[in-house]
N, C-alpha and C positions, 0 to 999 in steps of 0.2 A: 247264574245271577240267581242270589237268593228272592223266593218268589214277595217276601216280607219287604227286603229293601227296594225290590219291579214296583210293590202298590204301593210304595212311600214315595217312591219319584213320580209316580203316575199322580199323585194328588196333590204334588208341588206344582206337578208343572202345570195343570187342570187350576191354580190361583192364579196366574197369569194373568187370562183376562180382567177375575174379577179388581186385581191389581189394575191393570189397563183402564178400568172403567171408572174409577177414580177422578171426580174430576179438581180436587181438592179443598170443598166448601163441605162446610160442616152440616150434617142430614136437619132435619127438620124436629123427631125426637131429641129434647133438651131432659128431658125427664129419664133417658133411657138409664143414666146411669144410678137410680133408684133399684129400675129391676135385676143391674149386676150386681149389686149391692144385697140384694134378697139370694141372686141366683149362684153365684159365689160359694158360699158359704153351705148352704142346701146342698145342693151337688157335692161337695165333698161330705158330706153328711151323709147324703144317698149311698154315696162308696162306701164310706168306711159300712153301713150298717152293711152292705150289702157283701163287704168280704167278712163280717162277721159271722155272719151268714151260712156263708161257702165253707169258710175253713174254721169258724170259731173263735175265739177270742186271743189270739195270738198276736204276740208283739211283734213291729215290723221289723225291726231289725234282729234276726237269727245269729247265732254263732258266733256273740260277741260277748 
């Protein structure tokens, strides 16, 4: 078995206790969506900066 596939399967199995703990009710933090409005674009920008630092400014699609 591929070690990466085995690790992925392990983490999938570890999510089951979290899903079983969900009681179907909305959480207390109503403004959490604003955190994600900031986090999602910020983490994409950070990933892009890291890619540029590691590999230079190359295109995402290579060979086309």
